[in-house]
N, C-alpha and C positions, 0 to 999 in steps of 0.2 A: 783256704775257703776266702773268697773275693769279701770284702766289706763291703757293707752293703753301699749303695749310692744314696750320699743324703737325698731328700727329698728338698722341691722349691720350697716348701714351708719347713723345713729345716732352716735350711740359707739364710730366709728371713730375721728367722726367729734368733739365729747367732748375728745378725747385725750387718751382713752384707746384701748391700743392694744388686738384688739377681732377676733376671727377667727371664730364665729359664735355664733349662740344663738340655744340654747336647751329648748325647752318646757319654755321658756320665759325667759330661765337664759342664759346670755354675755358669751361664754368659752372665756377668754383671753389667751392669748400666752402665754405660759412658756418660759422664755429665754434657748434658747440652751446651754448647761452644754457643749462646746468645750472641747477638750483636751489641756492641758497646754506643754509649750515646752518644760519642762523638764520633762512630760510622753510622752510628741511622741521623747527624743533623748535618753531616758531611754537602750533601743534594741539596738540603735545605741550604744551606749557606753559601752553596755557589748559586743556585736561582737569586737569591736576596740580592748578591752580588751585580748580576745583571739587570735584574730590576733596579738596583737604584742607579747602576752606568746608565741604563736607558731612562731614566729620570732626568736623570744630570742633563743627557744630551738633549731631550726633548727644552728643557728648560736654557740651553742654552741657544737653542735654536731658535727661539722665541721668544728671547732679550734683542733688542733691536742695537746692531753694531754701531759704535759714536760715530756721526757725519759731521764732519767737515761743514762747518756755519757756511753757508753760500755770502755774498757778498751783496747787499741789502740794494747798493747801487751798480750792479757789474754792467748792467744793460748799460747806464749813462758811460762807464768808463769805456765796455767796448766802442760806443759812439763818438768818445773823443779819439780814438785810437785809431778809427776810420774814417774822423774827419783829418787828422793829422796827413793817414796818409794819401788822400784826395787832393789836398791842400797843404801843403807844410805849414806851420804855423811861423807866425813874422820874430825876428828878434826885437831884443829890448822894447819887447811890447811894455802893453797895461795892461794886465791882468786882471779881470775882473772872475771873482769866487761865490757861491754861495746860493740861495735857494731860486725856486719858480721866479722869481722878480726880474732876475738876471737870467735864468736859464730861459723865458718866453720875450727877451728882450727883442725886438725884430729888428731894428736899423742901428744896432751899438755899434756897429764901425762907421758906417754914416754921421751915427750922431757925433763922436768924437773926430773927425778926419784930421784932425792935429797931431794926432801920436798913433799908431799901431795898437791895435787890441784884440784881445786873446777872452772868449768869452767861455767860462769854466763853471754855469752854473749851471746844477742838477734839483731838478724840482722837488719838493718835500724833506729837503733836507736839512739838517741843523748845527750851530755853532759846530757842537764836537763832532758831525761826521767831517766838517769841513776840517779840523782841526788831524782828526785818524788819516782821511785820507790824501792831505797837505802833501806829503813826497810823490804821491802819484799823478795830481793833480794842479801842481803848483809851481813844485820848485824844479822839476826836469826843464822849464821854459826858461829860468833864468830871467824874470821880469824884472822892467825896470823900476814898476810898483805895483804893488795888488791892492784892490779895490776888494771889499768886501763886504756883502748885504747876506743876514742872518741870524736870527732869533725870534724873525716874526712867527715861524712854524713852533720855533722852542715853547714858547709862552700858550700857545694854543694846546699843545702837547700836557703842559699841566706845571712846567720846570716856573718858578718864583722867578722875577727879576732879579735877587742876587743869584740863583745858579745861572741865569743867563750870563750876568755879567761874568763870571765864575768859570763858566765854557767860554767868553770872549776874551778871555785872559790867558786862556789856555791854547787857543788858536794862534794868540797875538807869541807868545812863548814860541808856540813849536816853528812859528813861519821867520822869528829870528833864528833859532835853531838851524833852519835850512838854509836861511837866504839873509844871512847875516849883514846888516845895514840896508836892508831895500827898504824902500821908503812903503809905508801902508796906511791905507785911510779905512774908516769906516762908515757907510750910511745906516743914517738911524733909520729902528725901526719905524714900519712905515704905521700908522691910522688908518684900518679899513671900515667901511660902512660891516663886511661882514663880519669883523672881529670888533664890534663898537663897544663888547661888554669889556675887552683888554685893553681898552685905551689907556686905562689906570697905572696896568702893570706893565704895558710898554714906555710908559710916562715916566715909572720909577728905573726899569731897565737903562731905559735911553740915561738919565741921569747918572746912574751907578757907573754906566759904561764911558760917557762923557769924564767923567770924575777919572777913571783908570787913566784913560789918552792923554789925559792932560798931565797926570800926575807923574810923568818920568815914562812912558813909554813910547814915546815921540810919535805917536798917531794922529793924522788928522782926520777929527770925527764932523763928519758931513751930516746938518742937521736937515732931514728931511719933513721930517714929525711937525714942526710948526706950520710951516707953511700951505699943510694937507689937510687941515682945521678949518672950518671955515669959522663965522662970530660967532655962531654958539657954543663953538669948542669943540663941534663933532666931526668925524672925518666929510672930509668934502668927495660927495658923491662922482660929481662929473669928472674926476679922473680915474674912476675904475671901470670895468666893463661889466656885463651883466651879474655878474658870479658876485660883484659887491668887493672882492678878495684882489684881484691882478689889475694891472693898469689896463689904461688904455691910452693912444695916443697923448692925449693933452695930457696922463700923468706922468708919462714915458720923458715929456717934452719939459718939466716942471723939474724930474730928477736932470736931466743933461743940464740946463741953469742951474741948478744949486751943485754938481759935481765939477762942471768942465773946470773951475776956479783953481780948485784941488789937485787937480791931474801934473804931473812932471812931465814937464815938455823939453825941459835940456836935463834931462837924465845923463847920465855917464853912461857910456857902451859896456856891456856886460858881456861874457861868455855866449855860443852860439847856443840859440833855444837846443834841446833837446826832446826832441816829437815823443808824444805818449807813446808811439806803436816801440821806439826805441827805448825807451824807460820801463816799459813791461816788461822786454827780453831781458833786462838786465838780472 
């Protein structure tokens, strides 16, 4: 006689996990294989990785790439190159460099017929600008003499007389490096009605520069400051245009009178001038 088939209850009471009986055979439960935590988190981790990558990409797109600083005087440098191409500069010339008082000198060549001249003024510039660009706007021309006018804008931009004198010394050192033995003359900072409030600062800067020029620099200091003052010690309005800042014909005539005695008329010949267009290509 066959043994009786255990019931489902008997299997469970025996401690065996049973989900049913088929043909007398107990069907035991198979433990469910639940996915592990790592398996569940993997899609989330992948998604977070893509989100992070997208965030970095967007951040990189919004950060501006470094841009090479544009030369603030590029228009003037281009003008010099164009001028040299149209009319090659003279050899062995006296080169005038500086700010707008040089830039706007309308008859520079005619005012000094005894020497060839080159005008390399660029309006609004300061002494430090002339020093930085000397290798491009002064040295290539191998001048017999360099005449400087700058410092006016320096004071107007807030520099102290001491800082102006230091930048003057920097420019002279740079010219000595580029053009050893070339005579240098410096035109004093002028007093002007538009900047009458800076007259004391201009006077002090001129005194400092004069002392440096006489103290072993072998630089000619040309005093235009004193004759441009009236009897009351104020800037002479009759020497200036309507803006009270730039010279008129009478102002330039006074400058010619003061500068002419300092020009080197018998300078020795120097190497051929290198036009700005050639210098820029180097």
